C-alpha positions, -999 to 999 in steps of 0.1 A, spaced: -104 -585 -464 -82 -586 -433 -103 -560 -415 -135 -579 -422 -120 -614 -417 -131 -626 -451 -114 -644 -480 -117 -615 -504 -132 -580 -505 -139 -561 -537 -143 -523 -536 -174 -511 -556 -178 -477 -571 -214 -481 -581 -229 -488 -546 -244 -520 -533 -265 -523 -564 -235 -533 -585 -223 -557 -558 -257 -574 -556 -259 -578 -594 -223 -590 -596 -229 -616 -569 -260 -628 -587 -242 -630 -620 -213 -649 -604 -236 -675 -588 -267 -678 -609 -273 -689 -645 -304 -688 -666 -332 -710 -652 -314 -715 -618 -338 -712 -589 -332 -686 -563 -353 -678 -531 -359 -641 -526 -378 -620 -501 -406 -601 -517 -394 -569 -499 -359 -570 -512 -341 -540 -528 -349 -533 -565 -313 -542 -574 -322 -578 -566 -351 -576 -590 -327 -562 -616 -302 -591 -609 -330 -615 -613 -340 -601 -647 -304 -599 -659 -294 -635 -649 -326 -651 -661 -329 -670 -628 -362 -683 -617 -375 -667 -585 -392 -685 -556 -407 -657 -536 -414 -656 -499 -429 -629 -478 -414 -621 -444 -439 -621 -415 -458 -589 -410 -456 -570 -377 -490 -554 -373 -480 -535 -342 -452 -516 -361 -467 -518 -395 -436 -533 -411 -423 -566 -424 -406 -585 -397 -385 -616 -394 -382 -645 -417 -401 -677 -409 -372 -701 -408 -395 -732 -410 -410 -718 -442 -375 -711 -456 -365 -747 -449 -398 -759 -464 -391 -740 -496 -356 -755 -498 -368 -790 -491 -395 -787 -518 -370 -772 -543 -338 -791 -538 -323 -775 -569 -323 -740 -555 -289 -725 -561 -291 -694 -538 -310 -675 -512 -309 -636 -512 -320 -616 -482 -316 -581 -469 -302 -578 -434 -309 -555 -417 -341 -546 -436 -346 -509 -444 -368 -507 -413 -339 -520 -391 -351 -556 -386 -322 -580 -381 -323 -618 -388 -306 -647 -373 -281 -652 -401 -264 -681 -383 -296 -701 -385 -304 -691 -420 -269 -700 -431 -272 -734 -414 -304 -741 -433 -289 -729 -466 -258 -751 -462 -280 -781 -454 -296 -778 -488 -264 -766 -506 -278 -731 -514 -255 -701 -514 -265 -673 -490 -262 -638 -505 -269 -610 -480 -276 -574 -489 -261 -558 -458 -262 -523 -472 -269 -508 -437 -245 -531 -417 -211 -519 -427 -203 -506 -392 -212 -539 -375 -176 -552 -378 -164 -523 -356 -191 -523 -329 -205 -557 -319 -233 -541 -298 -251 -530 -329 -250 -562 -348 -228 -590 -361 -217 -590 -397 -235 -616 -418 -202 -629 -432 -191 -638 -397 -224 -657 -392 -220 -680 -422 -232 -660 -452 -213 -668 -483 -214 -634 -500 -222 -600 -483 -226 -566 -499 -222 -535 -477 -227 -498 -485 -200 -476 -470 -217 -444 -480 -249 -452 -460 -234 -456 -426 -196 -450 -428 -194 -416 -444 -177 -427 -476 -182 -409 -509 -214 -419 -526 -217 -447 -539 -188 -465 -522 -195 -502 -513 -179 -535 -506 -185 -571 -517 -172 -597 -493 -165 -634 -500 -166 -656 -470 -135 -676 -460 -157 -708 -462 
């Protein structure tokens, strides 16, 4: 927790999947609304089924030049939150599996405005804390819960991961 500048860090021995499901179980109850990107990791789908939460899906914008899903439309995210004031959480993947990074600070500001908890699957961002030129950790940009896979980028034994709880 000290190294990552967070309130608490939990070591995970079943990869980011277990952290994502644990975060969703800690925050969501049956019939709670949660906003999810349609291109999220399958562990988010599993967490959704296990918690019984109600999904509100959004599709990231498509980048036709690269043939991948790109950034989140922040105006659309805010519109979803404005129309669904009872949304309990927003779950996103940052960076995406294609390497697209989002402006977590802005997403966090929007989520806080509507009292939604921001959970970030940051499986491929565990090194960001140690080299600011490659990215800034989501937890330092206002995300509430962040899950990172150490075995994907830091050379840890598979399936080592971390679940961080923000100081705020």
